[in-house]
C-alpha positions as CSV (number, residue, x, y, z in Angstrom):
1,M,-5.6,-5.9,-4.7
2,R,-3.1,-6.7,-7.4
3,V,0.2,-4.9,-6.5
4,V,3.4,-4.4,-8.5
5,M,6.5,-3.9,-6.3
6,A,9.3,-2.2,-8.3
7,K,12.9,-1.2,-7.8
8,P,13.6,1.6,-10.3
9,G,17.1,2.8,-11.3
10,L,20.5,1.5,-10.4
11,D,19.8,0.7,-6.8
12,G,20.8,-2.8,-6.0
13,H,19.4,-3.2,-2.6
14,D,16.0,-5.0,-2.6
15,R,15.5,-6.5,0.8
16,G,13.0,-3.9,2.0
17,A,10.9,-4.4,-1.3
18,K,11.0,-8.1,-0.8
19,V,9.8,-7.8,2.9
20,V,7.0,-5.5,1.8
21,A,6.1,-7.8,-1.0
22,R,5.9,-10.9,1.3
23,A,3.9,-8.9,3.9
24,L,1.4,-7.8,1.2
25,R,1.1,-11.3,-0.1
26,D,0.6,-12.7,3.4
27,G,-2.1,-9.9,3.9
28,G,-4.1,-11.5,1.0
29,H,-2.8,-9.2,-2.0
30,D,-1.7,-10.5,-5.3
31,V,1.9,-9.4,-5.5
32,I,4.3,-9.2,-8.5
33,Y,8.0,-8.2,-7.9
34,T,9.7,-6.6,-10.8
35,G,13.2,-7.3,-9.9
36,L,16.1,-4.9,-9.8
37,R,17.0,-2.0,-12.0
38,K,13.9,-1.3,-14.0
39,S,13.5,1.8,-15.9
40,P,10.3,4.0,-15.5
41,E,9.2,2.9,-18.9
42,E,9.6,-0.8,-18.0
43,I,7.8,-0.3,-14.7
44,V,4.7,1.3,-16.4
45,R,4.6,-1.4,-19.0
46,I,4.7,-4.1,-16.2
47,V,1.9,-2.3,-14.3
48,G,-0.2,-2.3,-17.4
49,D,0.6,-5.9,-18.5
50,E,-0.1,-7.2,-15.0
51,D,-3.5,-5.0,-14.8
52,A,-2.3,-3.9,-11.3
53,Q,-4.3,-1.6,-9.1
54,V,-1.3,-0.6,-7.0
55,L,2.3,0.2,-7.5
56,G,4.8,0.1,-4.8
57,I,8.2,1.8,-5.6
58,S,11.2,1.1,-3.3
59,T,14.1,3.5,-3.7
60,L,17.4,3.8,-1.7
61,S,19.6,5.4,-4.4
62,G,18.7,9.1,-3.9
63,A,17.1,9.2,-7.4
64,H,13.6,9.3,-6.2
65,G,13.2,13.0,-7.2
66,S,13.4,12.1,-10.9
67,L,12.4,8.4,-11.1
68,I,9.2,8.5,-9.1
69,P,7.6,11.5,-10.8
70,S,8.6,9.9,-14.2
71,I,6.8,6.8,-13.4
72,C,3.7,8.7,-12.1
73,S,3.7,10.7,-15.4
74,G,4.2,7.5,-17.3
75,L,1.1,5.9,-15.7
76,R,-1.1,8.9,-16.3
77,N,0.2,9.2,-20.0
78,S,-0.6,5.5,-20.4
79,G,-4.3,6.0,-19.2
80,M,-3.6,4.4,-15.8
81,D,-5.0,7.2,-13.7
82,E,-6.6,4.8,-11.2
83,V,-3.4,3.1,-10.1
84,I,-2.6,3.9,-6.5
85,V,1.2,4.6,-6.1
86,F,3.1,4.3,-2.9
87,A,6.8,4.7,-2.2
88,G,9.3,3.5,0.4
89,G,13.0,3.8,1.2
90,I,15.3,6.7,1.9
91,I,13.2,9.7,1.1
92,P,13.9,12.8,3.0
93,E,11.0,14.8,4.4
94,R,12.0,17.8,2.2
95,D,11.4,15.9,-1.0
96,R,7.9,14.3,0.0
97,K,5.8,17.2,-1.1
98,E,6.9,17.0,-4.6
99,L,6.3,13.3,-4.6
100,F,2.9,13.7,-3.2
101,E,2.1,16.3,-5.8
102,S,3.3,13.8,-8.6
103,G,0.5,11.4,-7.5
104,V,2.1,9.3,-4.8
105,R,-0.5,8.6,-2.0
106,A,1.9,7.2,0.8
107,I,5.6,7.3,1.6
108,F,7.0,4.9,4.1
109,G,10.6,5.4,5.5
110,P,13.1,3.0,7.2
111,G,11.7,1.3,10.2
112,T,8.1,1.4,9.1
113,K,6.0,-1.6,10.2
114,T,4.7,-3.7,7.3
115,S,1.2,-3.5,9.0
116,S,1.3,0.2,8.1
117,V,1.5,-0.5,4.4
118,I,-1.4,-2.9,4.7
119,D,-3.4,-0.3,6.7
120,F,-2.7,2.1,3.9
121,L,-4.0,-0.1,1.2
122,E,-7.2,-0.8,3.3
123,A,-7.7,3.0,3.7
124,A,-7.2,3.4,-0.1
125,S,-9.7,0.7,-0.9
126,D,-12.2,2.1,1.6
127,R,-11.9,5.5,-0.2
128,L,-12.4,3.7,-3.5
129,R,-15.5,1.9,-2.3
130,A,-16.8,5.2,-1.2
131,G,-16.4,6.6,-4.8
132,E,-13.5,8.8,-3.9
133,P,-10.6,8.8,-6.5
134,V,-7.2,8.1,-4.9
135,G,-5.2,6.9,-8.1
136,V,-2.1,8.7,-9.5
137,G,-4.3,10.8,-11.8
138,S,-6.6,12.2,-9.1
139,D,-6.0,15.6,-7.9
140,S,-7.9,15.0,-4.6
141,G,-4.7,15.9,-2.6
142,W,-5.3,12.8,-0.4
143,H,-2.3,11.0,0.8
144,W,-1.6,8.7,3.8
145,N,0.1,10.0,7.0
């Protein structure tokens, strides 16, 4: 799968995003890393320009409650309903329901093994092959974990 790894907002810590990007690349995925401090609009544009099937969003700044739903909405508004979105970083349990409702299909916290991210993408791929919608525009309610 073609995956864009993004760092939205003013967060300047990208080690986790780079570790995940490398693991996905080693796992056979084509990975594009956006670099730091991208706006939701820039991330949506990059996903479209790169014709990505998956968007990984890494956030440690505490702005996940506004940035991630904005990105998910931007993808839907741009006709990219099929893009699979996952997030990682410091995202408290109390905030996860809203992110899942916005279209995020998996949330990975600190200490998650990179193999779990790969397992998630395999499960999402299996669902796609079975004809089940799993993209940000789907209202199936499915999410990993």
